[in-house]
All heavy atoms as an XYZ file, in Angstrom:
952
protein
N       0.835     -1.176     -0.029
C       0.009     -0.006      0.003
C       0.933      1.241      0.019
O       1.951      1.282      0.712
C      -0.881      0.025      1.239
C      -1.851      1.067      1.298
S      -2.967      0.813      2.662
C      -3.832      2.339      2.690
N       0.510      2.248     -0.830
C       1.275      3.489     -0.886
C       1.252      4.176      0.450
O       0.270      4.209      1.164
C       0.678      4.328     -1.977
N       2.313      4.967      0.746
C       2.379      5.747      1.977
C       1.328      6.837      1.871
O       1.130      7.524      0.884
C       3.767      6.359      2.078
C       3.955      7.213      3.304
C       5.326      7.922      3.369
O       6.202      7.449      2.698
O       5.422      8.836      4.126
N       0.665      7.025      3.036
C      -0.325      8.069      3.095
C       0.259      9.357      3.572
O       0.975      9.377      4.622
C      -1.447      7.593      4.097
C      -2.191      6.426      3.652
C      -3.087      6.693      2.526
O      -3.930      7.584      2.573
N      -2.984      5.891      1.465
N       0.082     10.378      2.844
C       0.662     11.722      3.248
C      -0.529     12.686      3.301
O      -1.694     12.408      2.825
C       1.625     12.199      2.135
O       0.938     12.432      0.932
C       2.733     11.168      1.963
N      -0.278     13.845      3.809
C      -1.388     14.914      3.835
C      -1.930     15.176      2.366
O      -3.103     15.349      2.185
C      -0.701     16.137      4.397
C       0.361     15.566      5.312
C       0.855     14.326      4.589
N      -1.001     15.146      1.402
C      -1.445     15.394      0.018
C      -2.329     14.273     -0.462
O      -3.291     14.556     -1.182
C      -0.180     15.487     -0.860
C       0.605     16.720     -0.649
C       1.624     16.602      0.568
O       1.862     15.488      1.062
O       2.067     17.675      0.976
N      -2.009     12.990     -0.136
C      -2.831     11.895     -0.566
C      -4.237     11.979      0.066
O      -5.230     11.591     -0.465
C      -2.207     10.500     -0.338
O      -1.960     10.293      1.034
C      -1.012     10.355     -1.186
N      -4.265     12.480      1.314
C      -5.572     12.667      2.036
C      -6.407     13.751      1.314
O      -7.635     13.557      1.212
C      -5.358     12.940      3.490
C      -4.696     11.876      4.233
N      -3.772     12.044      5.131
C      -4.818     10.499      4.078
C      -3.328     10.893      5.644
N      -3.961      9.921      5.020
N      -5.779     14.853      0.963
C      -6.508     15.845      0.176
C      -7.069     15.269     -1.128
O      -8.230     15.518     -1.523
C      -5.665     17.106     -0.093
C      -6.259     18.073     -1.031
C      -5.301     17.799      1.224
N      -6.220     14.538     -1.806
C      -6.614     13.879     -3.087
C      -7.855     12.953     -2.790
O      -8.832     12.978     -3.548
C      -5.481     13.172     -3.791
C      -4.461     14.225     -4.241
C      -5.938     12.310     -4.926
C      -3.163     13.613     -4.666
N      -7.715     12.168     -1.768
C      -8.793     11.219     -1.445
C     -10.092     11.992     -1.134
O     -11.176     11.565     -1.552
C      -8.380     10.340     -0.286
N      -9.949     13.080     -0.358
C     -11.149     13.853      0.035
C     -11.835     14.438     -1.249
O     -13.042     14.332     -1.420
C     -10.687     15.006      0.926
C     -11.858     15.932      1.319
C     -12.723     15.574      2.398
C     -12.164     17.124      0.589
C     -13.776     16.410      2.702
C     -13.190     17.939      0.910
C     -14.034     17.566      1.991
N     -11.036     14.994     -2.169
C     -11.571     15.603     -3.395
C     -12.191     14.461     -4.264
O     -13.271     14.708     -4.879
C     -10.507     16.275     -4.163
C      -9.973     17.536     -3.446
C     -10.991     18.567     -3.338
N     -10.460     19.690     -2.567
C     -11.188     20.431     -1.721
N     -12.413     20.206     -1.485
N     -10.637     21.397     -1.066
N     -11.532     13.287     -4.290
C     -12.110     12.185     -5.108
C     -13.438     11.727     -4.454
O     -14.381     11.359     -5.169
C     -11.116     11.066     -5.125
N     -13.479     11.685     -3.094
C     -14.727     11.353     -2.387
C     -15.865     12.306     -2.735
O     -17.006     11.922     -2.946
C     -14.458     11.239     -0.905
N     -15.535     13.625     -2.803
C     -16.568     14.617     -3.201
C     -17.092     14.268     -4.571
O     -18.331     14.325     -4.811
C     -15.907     16.039     -3.232
C     -15.658     16.606     -1.923
C     -15.072     18.011     -2.000
O     -14.162     18.177     -2.822
O     -15.536     18.917     -1.269
N     -16.210     13.967     -5.506
C     -16.646     13.633     -6.854
C     -17.401     12.315     -6.903
O     -18.428     12.236     -7.656
C     -15.446     13.553     -7.798
C     -14.744     14.881     -8.013
C     -13.519     14.787     -8.914
O     -13.012     13.700     -9.147
N     -13.031     15.942     -9.385
N     -17.016     11.344     -6.069
C     -17.804     10.108     -6.062
C     -19.220     10.308     -5.563
O     -20.218      9.840     -6.061
C     -17.076      9.024     -5.246
C     -15.885      8.465     -5.880
C     -15.182      7.516     -4.865
C     -16.356      7.646     -7.087
N     -19.305     11.145     -4.482
C     -20.622     11.495     -3.949
C     -21.489     12.235     -4.997
O     -22.644     11.897     -5.199
C     -20.546     12.350     -2.633
C     -21.832     12.500     -1.900
C     -22.521     11.173     -1.590
C     -21.556     13.294     -0.608
N     -20.916     13.217     -5.674
C     -21.606     13.928     -6.713
C     -22.004     12.998     -7.863
O     -23.062     13.204     -8.499
C     -20.705     15.007     -7.319
C     -20.597     16.169     -6.325
O     -21.284     16.321     -5.377
O     -19.663     16.993     -6.576
N     -21.226     11.959     -8.112
C     -21.513     10.958     -9.142
C     -22.459      9.851     -8.636
O     -22.667      8.815     -9.276
C     -20.255     10.361     -9.672
N     -22.997     10.009     -7.509
C     -23.866      9.071     -6.879
C     -23.286      7.697     -6.580
O     -23.913      6.587     -6.746
C     -25.180      8.876     -7.739
C     -25.937     10.161     -7.793
C     -27.387      9.933     -8.276
N     -28.152     11.139     -8.128
C     -28.730     11.821     -9.076
N     -28.602     11.410    -10.344
N     -29.466     12.897     -8.819
N     -22.028      7.779     -6.023
C     -21.327      6.530     -5.566
C     -20.956      6.807     -4.131
O     -19.819      6.957     -3.756
C     -20.141      6.255     -6.388
C     -19.353      4.962     -5.906
O     -19.833      4.391     -5.028
O     -18.289      4.660     -6.513
N     -21.962      6.888     -3.223
C     -21.618      7.223     -1.844
C     -20.786      6.133     -1.121
O     -19.986      6.465     -0.315
C     -22.987      7.310     -1.176
C     -23.944      6.553     -2.079
C     -23.373      6.684     -3.408
N     -20.992      4.896     -1.468
C     -20.172      3.878     -0.774
C     -18.735      3.989     -1.217
O     -17.873      3.757     -0.402
C     -20.742      2.515     -1.175
C     -22.090      2.250     -0.524
C     -22.629      0.855     -0.760
N     -23.997      0.695     -0.273
C     -24.292      0.349      0.933
N     -23.368      0.105      1.806
N     -25.562      0.289      1.242
N     -18.399      4.340     -2.434
C     -17.043      4.573     -2.875
C     -16.480      5.788     -2.096
O     -15.269      5.766     -1.680
N     -17.305      6.772     -1.874
C     -16.892      7.964     -1.155
C     -16.544      7.615      0.301
O     -15.484      8.083      0.859
C     -17.948      9.062     -1.204
N     -17.346      6.760      0.866
C     -17.132      6.360      2.282
C     -15.790      5.621      2.444
O     -15.116      5.911      3.369
C     -18.292      5.496      2.765
C     -19.577      6.337      2.937
C     -17.999      4.793      4.099
C     -20.819      5.470      3.054
N     -15.555      4.751      1.490
C     -14.267      3.955      1.565
C     -13.045      4.956      1.500
O     -12.138      4.793      2.307
C     -14.133      3.025      0.402
C     -15.033      1.827      0.511
C     -14.898      0.930     -0.654
C     -15.927     -0.211     -0.603
N     -15.883     -1.094     -1.773
N     -13.066      5.952      0.698
C     -11.969      6.936      0.680
C     -11.935      7.806      1.927
O     -10.825      8.024      2.386
C     -12.170      7.866     -0.522
C     -11.872      7.217     -1.972
C     -12.250      8.252     -3.113
C     -10.427      6.778     -2.062
N     -13.090      8.130      2.396
C     -13.090      9.000      3.606
C     -12.731      8.304      4.881
O     -12.151      8.955      5.802
C     -14.467      9.654      3.759
C     -14.813     10.664      2.694
C     -16.260     10.984      2.668
C     -13.983     11.940      2.821
N     -12.880      6.985      4.940
C     -12.476      6.197      6.048
C     -10.965      6.390      6.353
O     -10.568      6.593      7.463
C     -12.818      4.755      5.928
C     -14.325      4.464      6.139
O     -15.014      5.369      6.621
O     -14.754      3.320      5.735
N     -10.152      6.376      5.286
C      -8.734      6.476      5.480
C      -8.351      7.901      5.854
O      -7.456      8.149      6.627
C      -7.968      6.063      4.249
O      -8.228      6.869      3.130
N      -9.076      8.911      5.281
C      -8.836     10.297      5.608
C      -9.152     10.544      7.072
O      -8.336     11.136      7.758
C      -9.615     11.218      4.663
C      -9.546     12.713      5.145
C      -9.244     11.034      3.242
N     -10.269     10.032      7.533
C     -10.614     10.262      8.871
C      -9.770      9.449      9.904
O      -9.563      9.901     11.078
C     -12.122      9.958      9.099
C     -12.952     11.157      8.619
C     -14.425     10.755      8.429
C     -12.850     12.356      9.622
N      -9.296      8.299      9.491
C      -8.338      7.556     10.330
C      -7.137      8.411     10.552
O      -6.563      8.355     11.758
C      -7.959      6.243      9.658
N      -6.645      9.160      9.630
C      -5.407      9.960      9.781
C      -5.754     11.321     10.353
O      -4.918     11.948     11.037
C      -4.763     10.135      8.409
N      -7.004     11.848     10.104
C      -7.423     13.141     10.575
C      -8.772     13.150     11.241
O      -9.750     13.721     10.672
C      -7.415     14.165      9.362
C      -6.094     14.243      8.687
N      -5.095     14.950      9.079
C      -5.735     13.670      7.532
C      -4.033     14.799      8.268
N      -4.393     14.050      7.305
N      -8.905     12.504     12.416
C     -10.221     12.383     12.930
C     -10.891     13.695     13.352
O     -12.098     13.720     13.563
C      -9.994     11.498     14.236
C      -8.558     11.640     14.534
C      -7.908     11.902     13.204
N     -10.122     14.786     13.463
C     -10.708     16.040     13.769
C     -11.206     16.811     12.616
O     -11.829     17.836     12.730
C      -9.574     16.889     14.456
C      -8.496     17.445     13.481
C      -7.537     16.448     12.876
O      -7.476     15.306     13.352
O      -6.834     16.859     11.964
N     -11.108     16.235     11.332
C     -11.505     16.947     10.186
C     -13.100     17.010     10.083
O     -13.682     16.046      9.746
C     -10.965     16.254      8.935
O     -11.502     16.900      7.765
N     -13.587     18.191     10.367
C     -15.015     18.372     10.295
C     -15.479     18.253      8.880
O     -16.639     17.700      8.579
N     -14.681     18.740      7.913
C     -15.131     18.680      6.417
C     -15.247     17.213      6.051
O     -16.229     16.815      5.374
C     -14.174     19.415      5.574
N     -14.288     16.370      6.375
C     -14.291     14.984      6.003
C     -15.474     14.249      6.702
O     -16.109     13.393      6.063
C     -12.955     14.293      6.328
N     -15.648     14.537      7.920
C     -16.766     13.888      8.734
C     -18.069     14.301      8.092
O     -18.953     13.425      7.992
C     -16.697     14.298     10.175
C     -17.515     13.507     11.027
C     -17.273     13.758     12.518
N     -15.975     13.284     12.987
C     -15.677     12.025     13.364
N     -16.653     11.109     13.338
N     -14.449     11.684     13.792
N     -18.251     15.585      7.749
C     -19.553     16.000      7.157
C     -19.752     15.310      5.799
O     -20.812     14.933      5.499
C     -19.504     17.539      7.022
C     -20.824     18.159      6.534
C     -21.963     17.832      7.418
C     -20.620     19.651      6.393
N     -18.687     15.220      4.978
C     -18.805     14.555      3.709
C     -19.219     13.072      3.872
O     -20.066     12.531      3.196
C     -17.534     14.726      2.877
C     -17.618     14.236      1.469
C     -18.735     15.000      0.634
C     -16.275     14.422      0.738
N     -18.533     12.448      4.911
C     -18.895     10.996      5.139
C     -20.260     10.921      5.647
O     -21.050      9.953      5.204
C     -17.920     10.452      6.084
C     -18.142      8.912      6.284
C     -16.948      8.218      6.986
N     -16.931      8.585      8.425
C     -16.105      7.956      9.246
N     -15.298      7.002      8.854
N     -16.124      8.357     10.512
N     -20.751     11.806      6.453
C     -22.111     11.764      6.978
C     -23.105     11.858      5.814
O     -24.072     11.156      5.757
C     -22.366     12.944      7.941
N     -22.814     12.802      4.876
C     -23.675     12.955      3.689
C     -23.649     11.674      2.793
O     -24.703     11.329      2.329
C     -23.191     14.139      2.839
C     -23.445     15.515      3.479
C     -22.931     16.656      2.680
N     -23.280     16.546      1.251
C     -22.448     16.779      0.265
N     -21.228     17.175      0.467
N     -22.828     16.667     -1.006
N     -22.475     11.026      2.730
C     -22.411      9.795      1.972
C     -23.185      8.709      2.664
O     -23.902      7.852      1.938
C     -20.953      9.395      1.834
N     -23.109      8.601      3.979
C     -23.929      7.583      4.687
C     -25.381      7.853      4.451
O     -26.213      6.910      4.158
C     -23.670      7.658      6.213
C     -22.415      6.928      6.661
C     -21.590      7.562      7.620
C     -22.035      5.695      6.256
C     -20.366      6.921      8.096
C     -20.937      5.053      6.718
C     -20.100      5.710      7.625
O     -18.976      5.032      8.075
N     -25.825      9.090      4.487
C     -27.248      9.419      4.259
C     -27.641      9.009      2.871
O     -28.676      8.420      2.588
C     -27.464     10.905      4.478
C     -28.907     11.309      4.263
C     -29.816     11.226      5.361
C     -29.307     11.851      3.080
C     -31.118     11.581      5.202
C     -30.596     12.203      2.931
C     -31.534     12.067      3.989
N     -26.802      9.347      1.904
C     -27.095      8.988      0.486
C     -27.183      7.484      0.226
O     -27.877      7.106     -0.697
C     -26.070      9.656     -0.468
N     -26.429      6.746      1.051
C     -26.468      5.294      0.824
C     -27.430      4.608      1.773
O     -27.409      3.378      1.950
C     -25.078      4.694      1.021
O     -24.614      4.872      2.340
N     -28.306      5.365      2.445
C     -29.337      4.898      3.316
C     -28.779      4.203      4.566
O     -29.501      3.390      5.162
C     -30.348      4.011      2.632
N     -27.586      4.567      4.973
C     -27.036      4.024      6.232
C     -27.330      5.063      7.312
O     -26.502      5.856      7.746
C     -25.488      3.807      6.057
C     -25.151      2.737      5.010
C     -23.694      2.555      4.925
O     -23.016      2.232      5.924
N     -23.118      2.751      3.706
N     -28.575      5.041      7.697
C     -29.074      6.150      8.561
C     -28.532      6.187      9.950
O     -28.245      7.225     10.487
C     -30.633      6.033      8.635
C     -31.347      6.170      7.342
C     -32.852      6.150      7.580
C     -30.951      7.455      6.552
N     -28.264      5.035     10.532
C     -27.619      5.042     11.901
C     -26.182      5.670     11.800
O     -25.819      6.481     12.696
C     -27.578      3.658     12.511
C     -28.931      3.140     12.951
C     -28.831      2.100     13.993
N     -30.068      1.457     14.257
C     -31.007      1.947     15.120
N     -30.751      3.077     15.702
N     -32.132      1.292     15.283
N     -25.488      5.279     10.783
C     -24.100      5.815     10.644
C     -24.184      7.291     10.359
O     -23.435      8.147     10.890
C     -23.344      5.114      9.583
N     -25.153      7.711      9.514
C     -25.348      9.171      9.199
C     -25.723      9.944     10.425
O     -25.060     10.945     10.711
C     -26.413      9.296      8.149
N     -26.611      9.411     11.209
C     -27.014     10.024     12.469
C     -25.799     10.210     13.353
O     -25.634     11.292     13.956
C     -28.112      9.233     13.168
C     -28.526      9.742     14.498
C     -29.396      8.858     15.297
O     -30.073      7.941     14.691
O     -29.488      9.034     16.524
N     -25.021      9.141     13.544
C     -23.803      9.205     14.390
C     -22.920     10.315     13.941
O     -22.418     11.123     14.726
C     -23.113      7.855     14.395
C     -21.963      7.758     15.378
C     -21.357      6.339     15.324
N     -20.886      5.966     14.074
C     -21.388      5.000     13.290
N     -22.356      4.236     13.755
N     -20.875      4.699     12.147
N     -22.612     10.427     12.642
C     -21.731     11.422     12.135
C     -22.254     12.867     12.253
O     -21.596     13.764     12.676
C     -21.347     11.142     10.666
C     -20.518      9.850     10.495
C     -19.118      9.990     11.050
O     -18.624     11.029     11.369
O     -18.519      8.927     11.195
N     -23.499     13.032     11.854
C     -24.157     14.340     11.968
C     -24.206     14.769     13.431
O     -23.966     15.982     13.759
C     -25.510     14.450     11.278
C     -25.489     14.390      9.862
C     -26.252     13.557      9.138
C     -24.786     15.346      9.076
C     -26.274     13.528      7.725
C     -24.763     15.338      7.732
C     -25.556     14.404      6.989
N     -24.573     13.843     14.344
C     -24.600     14.201     15.763
C     -23.264     14.579     16.258
O     -23.155     15.548     17.040
C     -25.130     12.983     16.552
C     -25.390     13.337     18.050
C     -26.488     14.375     18.221
O     -27.616     14.165     17.827
N     -26.138     15.506     18.876
N     -22.200     13.896     15.862
C     -20.845     14.304     16.291
C     -20.522     15.742     15.822
O     -19.987     16.519     16.579
C     -19.794     13.342     15.685
C     -18.428     13.665     16.046
N     -17.862     13.295     17.246
C     -17.452     14.434     15.434
C     -16.612     13.757     17.293
N     -16.343     14.402     16.193
N     -20.903     16.057     14.598
C     -20.689     17.408     14.076
C     -21.437     18.447     14.871
O     -20.944     19.496     15.295
C     -21.029     17.525     12.543
C     -20.089     16.579     11.816
C     -20.973     18.972     12.112
C     -20.621     16.253     10.378
N     -22.763     18.172     15.159
C     -23.537     19.051     15.961
C     -23.013     19.262     17.344
O     -22.964     20.342     17.905
C     -25.018     18.512     16.038
C     -25.847     19.228     17.103
C     -25.711     18.764     14.672
N     -22.443     18.148     17.921
C     -21.847     18.244     19.224
C     -20.600     19.129     19.199
O     -20.327     19.866     20.105
C     -21.438     16.887     19.758
C     -22.687     16.028     20.115
O     -23.785     16.473     20.200
O     -22.510     14.740     20.199
N     -19.821     19.019     18.139
C     -18.554     19.768     18.053
C     -18.827     21.262     17.579
O     -18.082     22.138     17.937
C     -17.600     19.099     17.072
C     -17.154     17.789     17.486
C     -16.402     17.778     18.855
O     -15.443     18.519     19.012
N     -16.832     16.975     19.761
N     -19.901     21.415     16.780
C     -20.244     22.728     16.187
C     -21.722     22.928     16.348
O     -22.459     22.870     15.403
C     -19.905     22.726     14.685
C     -18.449     22.475     14.345
C     -18.254     22.379     12.826
O     -18.832     23.162     12.052
O     -17.529     21.409     12.371
N     -22.149     23.322     17.559
C     -23.584     23.449     17.845
C     -24.238     24.586     16.967
O     -25.419     24.644     16.876
C     -23.665     23.796     19.261
C     -22.281     23.991     19.803
C     -21.297     23.567     18.755
N     -23.441     25.414     16.318
C     -23.980     26.537     15.511
C     -24.005     26.181     14.011
O     -24.259     27.063     13.213
C     -23.271     27.818     15.806
C     -21.843     27.789     15.446
O     -21.233     26.679     15.310
O     -21.151     28.873     15.337
N     -23.730     24.960     13.701
C     -23.688     24.511     12.301
C     -25.113     24.191     11.841
O     -25.671     23.114     12.051
C     -22.746     23.295     12.164
C     -22.539     22.890     10.733
O     -23.405     22.973      9.933
N     -21.321     22.386     10.438
N     -25.740     25.174     11.210
C     -27.082     25.070     10.761
C     -27.304     23.904      9.808
O     -28.266     23.107      9.927
C     -27.628     26.320     10.133
N     -26.358     23.717      8.856
C     -26.472     22.593      7.870
C     -26.479     21.241      8.603
O     -27.235     20.331      8.295
C     -25.426     22.625      6.789
C     -25.494     21.491      5.910
C     -26.442     21.447      4.908
C     -24.682     20.366      6.100
C     -26.583     20.303      4.054
C     -24.847     19.178      5.271
C     -25.743     19.213      4.242
N     -25.598     21.095      9.559
C     -25.517     19.826     10.299
C     -26.814     19.501     11.022
O     -27.264     18.364     11.025
C     -24.343     19.801     11.325
N     -27.466     20.563     11.689
C     -28.699     20.325     12.262
C     -29.772     19.924     11.226
O     -30.559     19.033     11.507
C     -29.168     21.602     13.012
C     -28.505     21.797     14.385
N     -28.815     21.072     15.476
C     -27.543     22.661     14.674
C     -28.122     21.508     16.495
N     -27.308     22.428     16.035
N     -29.786     20.652     10.117
C     -30.746     20.319      9.050
C     -30.577     18.890      8.569
O     -31.551     18.175      8.452
C     -30.538     21.393      7.955
C     -31.568     21.193      6.812
C     -32.873     21.622      6.987
C     -31.214     20.629      5.618
C     -33.848     21.473      5.949
C     -32.106     20.507      4.573
C     -33.420     20.929      4.735
N     -29.318     18.561      8.317
C     -29.088     17.222      7.795
C     -29.439     16.097      8.788
O     -29.921     15.065      8.492
C     -27.584     17.094      7.385
N     -29.088     16.367     10.037
C     -29.473     15.442     11.119
C     -31.003     15.382     11.212
O     -31.532     14.227     11.338
C     -28.890     15.947     12.508
C     -29.266     15.059     13.655
C     -28.703     13.619     13.479
C     -28.608     15.664     14.942
N     -31.713     16.448     11.047
C     -33.168     16.413     11.023
C     -33.672     15.534      9.875
O     -34.613     14.749     10.063
C     -33.724     17.842     10.987
N     -33.060     15.731      8.705
C     -33.428     14.930      7.551
C     -33.269     13.462      7.788
O     -34.044     12.598      7.399
C     -32.746     15.383      6.275
C     -33.198     16.637      5.709
C     -34.420     16.388      4.805
N     -34.802     17.638      4.106
C     -36.027     18.215      4.148
N     -36.973     17.589      4.886
N     -36.234     19.319      3.587
N     -32.186     13.164      8.442
C     -31.866     11.803      8.812
C     -32.878     11.213      9.796
O     -33.444     10.085      9.535
C     -30.464     11.665      9.456
O     -29.449     12.243      8.526
C     -30.104     10.197      9.787
N     -33.264     11.977     10.758
C     -34.342     11.581     11.739
C     -35.621     11.391     10.946
O     -36.395     10.406     11.175
C     -34.501     12.539     12.888
C     -33.456     12.491     13.925
C     -32.905     13.689     14.438
C     -32.960     11.264     14.417
C     -31.927     13.652     15.414
C     -31.945     11.209     15.378
C     -31.480     12.404     15.877
N     -35.953     12.354     10.104
C     -37.234     12.301      9.346
C     -37.253     11.060      8.504
O     -38.289     10.339      8.484
C     -37.259     13.517      8.469
C     -38.544     13.682      7.649
C     -38.495     14.936      6.791
O     -37.546     15.110      6.052
N     -39.510     15.743      6.878
N     -36.195     10.744      7.854
C     -36.119      9.519      6.957
C     -36.239      8.248      7.776
O     -36.720      7.308      7.284
C     -34.797      9.585      6.193
C     -34.739      8.663      5.026
C     -33.537      8.941      4.137
N     -33.368      7.985      3.138
C     -32.290      7.917      2.403
N     -31.278      8.738      2.540
N     -32.133      6.934      1.514
N     -35.729      8.259      9.029
C     -35.893      7.141      9.916
C     -37.192      7.045     10.680
O     -37.386      6.149     11.507
C     -34.713      7.200     10.920
N     -38.126      7.987     10.378
C     -39.429      7.980     10.999
C     -39.449      8.452     12.427
O     -40.324      8.127     13.229
N     -38.532      9.368     12.762
C     -38.436      9.938     14.083
C     -38.705     11.427     13.995
O     -37.882     12.237     14.212
C     -37.011      9.673     14.652
C     -36.771      8.097     14.835
C     -35.381      7.726     14.894
N     -34.630      8.300     16.029
C     -33.296      8.220     16.120
N     -32.615      7.599     15.184
N     -32.734      8.715     17.147
N     -40.023     11.708     13.801
C     -40.463     13.030     13.532
C     -40.233     14.086     14.640
O     -39.827     15.208     14.384
C     -41.983     13.042     13.263
N     -40.378     13.660     15.891
C     -40.194     14.600     16.987
C     -38.729     15.092     17.036
O     -38.432     16.266     17.215
C     -40.541     13.937     18.332
C     -40.565     14.943     19.480
C     -41.154     14.300     20.693
O     -42.179     13.635     20.690
O     -40.486     14.367     21.762
N     -37.747     14.149     16.889
C     -36.331     14.533     16.877
C     -36.076     15.409     15.643
O     -35.242     16.357     15.736
C     -35.495     13.310     16.963
C     -35.495     12.623     18.295
C     -34.892     11.263     18.256
O     -35.287     10.403     17.586
N     -33.745     11.206     19.035
N     -36.656     15.078     14.567
C     -36.491     15.814     13.325
C     -36.922     17.244     13.514
O     -36.180     18.171     13.168
C     -37.208     15.160     12.162
N     -38.069     17.408     14.051
C     -38.678     18.778     14.231
C     -37.702     19.670     15.059
O     -37.448     20.828     14.732
C     -39.983     18.619     14.845
O     -40.893     17.993     14.008
C     -40.578     20.087     15.111
N     -37.186     19.102     16.125
C     -36.260     19.832     16.988
C     -35.065     20.397     16.195
O     -34.763     21.549     16.307
C     -35.793     18.999     18.216
C     -34.740     19.610     19.037
C     -34.421     18.672     20.211
N     -33.483     19.334     21.107
C     -32.144     19.315     20.960
N     -31.591     18.578     20.019
N     -31.372     19.906     21.788
N     -34.440     19.568     15.397
C     -33.272     19.917     14.624
C     -33.625     20.843     13.458
O     -32.812     21.727     13.061
C     -32.379     18.746     14.287
C     -31.736     18.145     15.468
N     -30.516     18.788     15.970
C     -31.996     17.196     16.310
C     -30.184     18.118     17.100
N     -31.056     17.131     17.228
N     -34.790     20.633     12.883
C     -35.195     21.605     11.848
C     -35.340     22.959     12.408
O     -34.992     23.987     11.798
C     -36.560     21.155     11.203
C     -36.475     20.043     10.176
C     -37.381     19.003     10.124
C     -35.535     20.062      9.211
C     -37.359     18.003      9.171
C     -35.466     19.078      8.206
C     -36.366     18.059      8.246
N     -35.938     23.033     13.611
C     -36.125     24.372     14.221
C     -34.784     25.011     14.637
O     -34.622     26.244     14.491
C     -37.061     24.256     15.439
C     -38.471     23.944     14.987
C     -39.423     23.884     16.117
N     -40.815     23.687     15.627
C     -41.829     23.358     16.316
N     -41.656     23.278     17.703
N     -43.016     23.217     15.775
N     -33.870     24.187     15.070
C     -32.541     24.732     15.403
C     -31.834     25.219     14.123
O     -31.244     26.322     14.202
C     -31.684     23.669     16.131
C     -31.991     23.363     17.628
C     -31.302     22.094     18.040
C     -31.607     24.572     18.402
N     -31.959     24.507     13.070
C     -31.369     24.915     11.836
C     -31.913     26.291     11.349
O     -31.209     27.176     10.964
C     -31.571     23.844     10.734
N     -33.277     26.384     11.397
C     -33.942     27.596     11.015
C     -33.588     28.748     11.875
O     -33.411     29.918     11.388
C     -35.414     27.428     10.972
N     -33.417     28.562     13.206
C     -33.028     29.638     14.103
C     -31.570     30.067     13.881
O     -31.312     31.297     14.028
C     -33.234     29.171     15.575
N     -30.705     29.130     13.513
C     -29.338     29.508     13.282
C     -29.080     30.133     11.917
O     -28.229     31.004     11.766
C     -28.458     28.236     13.287
C     -28.279     27.585     14.710
C     -27.745     26.175     14.658
C     -27.405     28.496     15.583
N     -30.002     29.775     10.953
C     -29.724     30.356      9.592
C     -31.180     30.305      8.890
O     -31.629     29.237      8.511
C     -28.774     29.458      8.812
C     -28.479     29.969      7.423
O     -29.114     30.971      7.038
O     -27.654     29.326      6.700
N     -31.802     31.458      8.773
C     -33.161     31.458      8.327
C     -33.325     31.282      6.770
O     -34.031     32.036      6.138
C     -33.706     32.789      8.734
C     -32.461     33.668      8.863
C     -31.302     32.732      9.315
N     -32.693     30.312      6.207
C     -32.775     29.975      4.815
C     -34.236     29.524      4.561
O     -34.802     28.782      5.421
C     -31.871     28.845      4.382
C     -30.458     29.216      4.268
C     -29.639     27.999      3.768
C     -28.166     28.330      3.601
N     -27.381     27.288      3.129
N     -34.741     29.872      3.420
C     -36.155     29.417      3.178
C     -36.414     27.942      3.379
O     -37.376     27.509      3.918
C     -36.371     29.837      1.694
C     -35.493     31.007      1.523
C     -34.277     30.740      2.393
N     -35.461     27.102      2.879
C     -35.680     25.654      2.973
C     -35.686     25.129      4.473
O     -36.339     24.240      4.852
C     -34.645     24.851      2.173
C     -33.238     25.024      2.667
C     -32.180     24.494      1.704
O     -32.055     23.200      1.618
O     -31.509     25.224      1.050
N     -34.864     25.887      5.311
C     -34.818     25.556      6.727
C     -36.121     25.972      7.412
O     -36.653     25.283      8.270
C     -33.635     26.175      7.354
C     -32.274     25.715      6.969
C     -31.112     26.248      7.463
C     -32.114     24.690      6.023
C     -29.806     25.853      7.074
C     -30.847     24.307      5.585
C     -29.745     24.918      6.138
O     -28.480     24.455      5.687
N     -36.554     27.215      7.049
C     -37.794     27.733      7.699
C     -39.005     26.855      7.318
O     -39.849     26.554      8.081
C     -38.052     29.148      7.136
C     -37.042     30.198      7.749
C     -37.180     31.536      6.948
C     -37.221     30.388      9.206
N     -39.068     26.458      5.979
C     -40.100     25.639      5.560
C     -40.132     24.297      6.248
O     -41.225     23.790      6.738
C     -40.072     25.458      4.050
C     -41.146     24.571      3.473
C     -41.084     24.297      2.015
O     -40.386     25.100      1.307
O     -41.738     23.413      1.521
N     -38.959     23.643      6.353
C     -38.880     22.335      7.066
C     -39.258     22.453      8.530
O     -39.856     21.493      9.092
C     -37.522     21.756      6.920
N     -38.939     23.586      9.166
C     -39.243     23.759     10.556
C     -40.744     24.108     10.769
O     -41.159     24.145     11.865
C     -38.410     24.882     11.105
N     -41.415     24.435      9.657
C     -42.843     24.805      9.765
C     -43.012     26.251     10.152
O     -44.065     26.699     10.512
N     -41.967     27.092      9.883
C     -42.068     28.519     10.163
C     -42.411     29.229      8.811
O     -42.024     28.856      7.765
C     -40.729     29.092     10.649
C     -40.284     28.556     11.973
C     -38.893     28.272     12.239
C     -41.200     28.353     13.053
C     -38.455     27.725     13.399
C     -40.719     27.798     14.211
C     -39.398     27.533     14.454
N     -43.146     30.325      8.975
C     -43.496     31.168      7.811
C     -42.372     32.170      7.682
O     -42.047     32.894      8.606
C     -44.846     31.825      8.097
C     -45.332     32.650      6.950
O     -44.546     32.802      5.887
O     -46.421     33.211      7.030
N     -41.823     32.325      6.493
C     -40.696     33.216      6.285
C     -41.131     34.662      6.573
O     -40.277     35.504      6.871
C     -40.211     33.083      4.888
N     -42.417     34.961      6.463
C     -42.857     36.334      6.742
C     -43.038     36.706      8.181
O     -43.266     37.801      8.539
C     -44.181     36.558      5.996
N     -42.940     35.664      9.058
C     -43.220     35.878     10.485
C     -42.071     36.726     11.116
O     -40.913     36.635     10.761
C     -43.230     34.537     11.214
C     -44.484     33.769     10.959
C     -44.575     32.458     11.749
O     -43.643     32.139     12.593
O     -45.478     31.737     11.505
């Protein structure tokens, strides 16, 4: 196996982004596993892996990753929104609503407000 360097981790991260965009979330996860093994503090890699888990319907893993991000960055509106979508997809509406509302409070984007059940004109 080739030596892993910071440069190879950046290349793997960028390749994982492309795989996710190309609808190959499992391929993205494989690349991100090695990146996160070397850089467990990388929020960007963790967020990308969480999105890949969600895209591949690995909801428990997606929940775990998004929850970790929310714990580390409680003001990350996207992470709250994505966690809410994960709960929603898993049929856990009450937990989803809480995180939709947090996302909307942190960043009043129309899609966050709508998901939270808030009227943008309020």
